VEXMARSE-984057 format. One line per 8 residues: number of its first residue (from 1); for each residue x negated, y, z of C-alpha. Coordinates in nm, 3 decimals, padded with zeros to 5 digits, always signed. Layout:
NUM	X/Y/Z | ...;
//
This chain:
1	-04.884/-03.044/-00.972 | -04.814/-03.024/-00.628 | -04.636/-03.300/-00.426 | -04.328/-03.094/-00.365 | -04.286/-03.006/-00.722 | -04.337/-03.354/-00.843 | -04.080/-03.485/-00.603 | -03.840/-03.206/-00.696;
9	-03.869/-03.342/-01.069 | -03.815/-03.692/-00.958 | -03.495/-03.603/-00.780 | -03.396/-03.398/-01.089 | -03.457/-03.702/-01.311 | -03.244/-03.908/-01.083 | -02.965/-03.673/-01.089 | -02.955/-03.624/-01.453;
17	-02.985/-04.000/-01.521 | -02.676/-04.061/-01.293 | -02.490/-03.788/-01.444 | -02.549/-03.929/-01.766 | -02.402/-04.258/-01.690 | -02.094/-04.105/-01.507 | -01.895/-04.030/-01.849 | -01.945/-04.383/-01.989;
25	-01.839/-04.539/-01.674 | -01.551/-04.341/-01.652 | -01.448/-04.417/-02.002 | -01.489/-04.787/-01.947 | -01.289/-04.774/-01.615 | -01.001/-04.590/-01.786 | -00.997/-04.812/-02.081 | -00.981/-05.115/-01.892;
33	-00.694/-04.994/-01.680 | -00.480/-04.929/-01.995 | -00.572/-05.269/-02.126 | -00.491/-05.428/-01.798 | -00.175/-05.252/-01.784 | -00.083/-05.365/-02.119 | -00.054/-05.728/-01.996 | +00.080/-05.646/-01.646;
41	+00.393/-05.851/-01.559 | +00.544/-05.501/-01.431 | +00.792/-05.324/-01.640 | +00.721/-04.959/-01.645 | +01.086/-04.871/-01.660 | +01.160/-05.019/-01.326 | +00.984/-04.705/-01.172 | +01.148/-04.463/-01.419;
49	+01.508/-04.570/-01.396 | +01.497/-04.691/-01.011 | +01.835/-04.846/-00.907 | +01.970/-04.816/-01.248 | +01.732/-05.078/-01.388 | +01.961/-05.354/-01.316 | +02.248/-05.206/-01.450 | +02.080/-05.082/-01.760;
57	+02.137/-05.317/-02.063 | +01.854/-05.493/-02.258 | +01.952/-05.301/-02.566 | +01.937/-04.958/-02.368 | +01.596/-05.064/-02.235 | +01.468/-05.109/-02.537 | +01.567/-04.777/-02.692 | +01.435/-04.605/-02.387;
65	+01.101/-04.805/-02.424 | +01.068/-04.658/-02.760 | +01.174/-04.305/-02.687 | +00.915/-04.282/-02.405 | +00.634/-04.446/-02.664 | +00.591/-04.736/-02.411 | +00.600/-05.002/-02.701 | +00.271/-04.888/-02.859;
73	-00.068/-05.052/-02.833 | -00.247/-04.986/-02.521 | -00.547/-04.818/-02.712 | -00.290/-04.591/-02.861 | -00.162/-04.471/-02.532 | -00.504/-04.441/-02.412 | -00.576/-04.217/-02.692 | -00.282/-03.995/-02.610;
81	-00.389/-03.963/-02.253 | -00.742/-03.871/-02.361 | -00.647/-03.641/-02.588 | -00.390/-03.457/-02.354 | -00.654/-03.490/-02.088 | -00.902/-03.312/-02.329 | -00.662/-03.014/-02.340 | -00.621/-02.992/-01.948;
89	-00.278/-03.173/-01.952 | -00.285/-03.433/-01.681 | +00.085/-03.532/-01.805 | +00.417/-03.610/-01.614 | +00.456/-03.861/-01.344 | +00.749/-04.086/-01.401 | +00.762/-04.212/-01.077 | +00.773/-03.888/-00.895;
97	+00.938/-03.682/-01.194 | +00.696/-03.393/-01.147 | +00.376/-03.287/-01.305 | +00.039/-03.496/-01.204 | -00.147/-03.183/-01.157 | +00.142/-03.047/-00.937 | +00.166/-03.385/-00.714 | -00.217/-03.399/-00.665;
105	-00.239/-03.035/-00.532 | +00.037/-03.115/-00.272 | -00.127/-03.461/-00.173 | -00.478/-03.424/-00.207 | -00.533/-03.161/+00.081 | -00.395/-03.432/+00.329 | -00.608/-03.705/+00.236 | -00.905/-03.495/+00.253;
113	-00.795/-03.391/+00.581 | -00.751/-03.758/+00.697 | -01.114/-03.862/+00.543 | -01.298/-03.583/+00.682 | -01.155/-03.590/+01.040 | -01.211/-03.956/+01.059 | -01.577/-03.953/+00.906 | -01.657/-03.690/+01.131;
121	-01.549/-03.880/+01.422 | -01.728/-04.188/+01.315 | -02.044/-04.027/+01.217 | -02.067/-03.828/+01.563 | -01.975/-04.144/+01.755 | -02.261/-04.365/+01.563 | -02.512/-04.098/+01.603 | -02.473/-04.062/+01.964;
129	-02.412/-04.402/+02.067 | -02.646/-04.544/+01.814 | -02.956/-04.342/+01.942 | -02.863/-04.429/+02.297 | -02.849/-04.780/+02.240 | -03.157/-04.788/+02.016 | -03.349/-04.618/+02.263 | -03.250/-04.860/+02.541;
137	-03.244/-05.172/+02.346 | -03.192/-05.482/+02.537 | -03.019/-05.286/+02.822 | -02.687/-05.334/+02.967 | -02.535/-05.050/+02.759 | -02.683/-05.148/+02.431 | -02.584/-05.521/+02.487 | -02.223/-05.387/+02.521;
145	-02.233/-05.156/+02.223 | -02.384/-05.412/+02.019 | -02.133/-05.681/+02.097 | -01.851/-05.464/+02.052 | -01.967/-05.338/+01.720 | -02.029/-05.701/+01.605 | -01.678/-05.796/+01.698 | -01.519/-05.480/+01.551;
153	-01.678/-05.529/+01.197 | -01.445/-05.829/+01.093 | -01.126/-05.601/+01.170 | -00.994/-05.457/+00.868 | -00.836/-05.107/+00.903 | -00.471/-05.230/+00.852 | -00.515/-05.430/+01.182 | -00.681/-05.139/+01.353;
161	-00.372/-04.958/+01.245 | -00.126/-05.180/+01.349 | -00.286/-05.230/+01.680 | -00.317/-04.850/+01.736 | +00.059/-04.818/+01.669 | +00.151/-05.092/+01.927 | -00.033/-04.957/+02.195 | -00.058/-04.580/+02.170;
169	+00.275/-04.521/+01.984 | +00.496/-04.802/+02.099 | +00.349/-04.923/+02.436 | +00.257/-04.628/+02.585 | +00.451/-04.329/+02.348 | +00.163/-04.102/+02.397 | +00.128/-04.046/+01.994 | +00.379/-04.045/+01.688;
177	+00.372/-04.381/+01.498 | +00.374/-04.217/+01.152 | +00.444/-03.923/+00.943 | +00.292/-03.577/+00.931 | +00.549/-03.403/+01.143 | +00.834/-03.508/+01.360 | +01.162/-03.509/+01.182 | +01.285/-03.181/+01.080;
185	+00.954/-03.013/+01.206 | +00.745/-02.757/+01.020 | +00.393/-02.856/+00.942 | +00.224/-02.658/+01.174 | -00.098/-02.700/+01.336 | +00.027/-02.873/+01.638 | +00.237/-03.111/+01.476 | -00.020/-03.204/+01.203;
193	-00.303/-03.240/+01.456 | -00.072/-03.467/+01.685 | +00.016/-03.682/+01.424 | -00.328/-03.698/+01.258 | -00.509/-03.834/+01.596 | -00.398/-04.223/+01.523 | -00.455/-04.245/+01.138 | -00.779/-04.070/+01.182;
201	-00.903/-04.288/+01.494 | -00.800/-04.580/+01.300 | -00.995/-04.510/+00.995 | -01.301/-04.419/+01.210 | -01.298/-04.717/+01.405 | -01.306/-04.934/+01.092 | -01.647/-04.760/+01.013 | -01.817/-04.685/+01.326;
209	-01.956/-05.038/+01.385 | -02.158/-05.043/+01.044 | -02.282/-04.685/+01.100 | -02.376/-04.707/+01.465 | -02.600/-05.053/+01.439 | -02.754/-04.890/+01.120 | -02.850/-04.606/+01.368 | -02.943/-04.822/+01.642;
217	-03.170/-05.028/+01.437 | -03.351/-04.763/+01.294 | -03.409/-04.565/+01.606 | -03.515/-04.900/+01.748 | -03.762/-04.971/+01.486 | -03.902/-04.600/+01.513 | -03.981/-04.628/+01.888 | -04.258/-04.868/+01.819;
225	-04.438/-04.658/+01.557 | -04.756/-04.488/+01.600 | -04.661/-04.142/+01.579 | -04.399/-04.180/+01.848 | -04.634/-04.358/+02.082 | -04.887/-04.080/+02.005 | -04.653/-03.811/+02.117 | -04.575/-04.000/+02.418;
233	-04.926/-04.057/+02.512 | -04.976/-03.675/+02.470 | -04.710/-03.641/+02.748 | -04.414/-03.527/+02.552 | -04.104/-03.585/+02.713 | -03.832/-03.840/+02.575 | -03.559/-03.624/+02.478 | -03.818/-03.402/+02.255;
241	-03.939/-03.711/+02.115 | -03.611/-03.855/+02.021 | -03.482/-03.511/+01.876 | -03.794/-03.416/+01.695 | -03.974/-03.723/+01.583 | -03.735/-04.056/+01.602 | -03.405/-03.903/+01.495 | -03.507/-03.707/+01.178;
249	-03.691/-04.013/+01.072 | -03.380/-04.235/+01.140 | -03.152/-04.061/+00.930 | -03.253/-04.198/+00.602 | -03.119/-04.523/+00.669 | -02.784/-04.383/+00.826 | -02.726/-04.178/+00.518 | -02.803/-04.495/+00.283;
257	-02.521/-04.700/+00.466 | -02.292/-04.411/+00.478 | -02.348/-04.390/+00.092 | -02.272/-04.757/+00.058 | -01.964/-04.748/+00.268 | -01.807/-04.496/+00.059 | -01.586/-04.752/-00.128 | -01.471/-04.886/+00.165;
265	-01.381/-04.559/+00.320 | -01.160/-04.536/+00.016 | -00.972/-04.864/+00.053 | -00.927/-04.779/+00.401 | -00.787/-04.455/+00.380 | -00.541/-04.626/+00.158 | -00.425/-04.895/+00.372 | -00.393/-04.637/+00.668;
273	-00.218/-04.389/+00.495 | +00.048/-04.631/+00.359 | +00.090/-04.762/+00.747 | +00.135/-04.453/+00.884 | +00.323/-04.291/+00.609 | +00.051/-04.011/+00.566 | +00.160/-03.803/+00.281 | -00.169/-03.821/+00.084;
281	-00.250/-03.975/-00.233 | -00.248/-04.328/-00.116 | +00.127/-04.376/-00.164 | +00.103/-04.232/-00.499 | -00.170/-04.455/-00.596 | +00.038/-04.749/-00.474 | +00.366/-04.637/-00.629 | +00.220/-04.553/-00.956;
289	+00.037/-04.901/-00.966 | +00.382/-05.084/-00.904 | +00.546/-04.854/-01.176 | +00.257/-04.852/-01.420 | +00.315/-04.498/-01.411 | -00.013/-04.426/-01.644 | -00.049/-04.069/-01.645 | -00.090/-04.070/-01.239;
297	-00.246/-04.389/-01.207 | -00.521/-04.301/-01.464 | -00.617/-03.980/-01.327 | -00.610/-04.148/-00.980 | -00.842/-04.449/-01.068 | -01.087/-04.198/-01.264 | -01.076/-03.945/-00.988 | -01.151/-04.200/-00.730;
305	-01.444/-04.371/-00.920 | -01.577/-04.028/-00.972 | -01.585/-03.930/-00.630 | -01.744/-04.271/-00.516 | -02.005/-04.215/-00.759 | -02.094/-03.863/-00.695 | -02.089/-03.952/-00.333 | -02.325/-04.233/-00.361;
313	-02.549/-03.985/-00.585 | -02.554/-03.720/-00.295 | -02.629/-03.972/-00.037 | -02.920/-04.092/-00.254 | -03.052/-03.734/-00.298 | -03.019/-03.700/+00.108 | -03.207/-04.004/+00.157 | -03.502/-03.900/-00.053;
321	-03.511/-03.554/+00.069 | -03.482/-03.688/+00.444 | -03.755/-03.948/+00.411 | -04.065/-03.864/+00.187 | -04.182/-04.228/+00.175 | -03.869/-04.292/-00.052 | -03.920/-04.249/-00.436 | -03.655/-04.105/-00.645;
329	-03.650/-04.342/-00.916 | -03.301/-04.300/-01.034;
//
């Protein structure tokens, strides 16, 4: 068997093993969610009744709880949810008074737009600045970049978001502070793009330091390896050595860090969306958690867990493909 075929089988085995563990993990996560909701101090009727909650008598609350089936043990509620999910029925969100599937169809595209724009910027900046800094390690630019990244690593996304609003929206007035569009305006390209700048930049800034430092370190290490020294000895110019020899072998550690940062990206997106009133799934996630809106909360929790696990799997496969020295052990 050739080395390539052996490697392909290793990748296939790794993918199969990860996918086999996906369903049990999702079952445990969703079951734990329903169990935790059963002992939560929040009353699910608060979100259902809204402002009428305080004026509703205790007897009426009890009756409504029974009518909605909220008085059943958590495992019965979980069983009903699983049964409905098996038929493709995601349920009705009490918090938003609409089908969960319809709600997700409206909000997920905006979250995807935010995350893809932010990570596109973060990856581009990290690769360009990281390669430049790694090739000139110890120089003035490298010291400035490294010091900036170390300082920014400790800044959570909500701090970056609030600072961006204070400077660019309130102070300078260059960009809108929140929302998808100006009040009453249609969601056209110009409106959405203008409102996307600050939240995407805030999320990107929160991820750049980790990615950039990973590229810098990897590029710096590759500079001293024999194949790079040999290429330089043969008279190959620095740009060609960087593009053909250093950068390809430096991508594997970068992809590893990118995969490891996926949970942080999800958390960061939630915070950024809430601060900028971006109409993605984050607001629905927070609201469903406060209201114990289980049809919506369970789908969002399971979906997020699944996305993170699949993203991590793709990152690991990419590392194995990019770096022949890495084994696909699963």
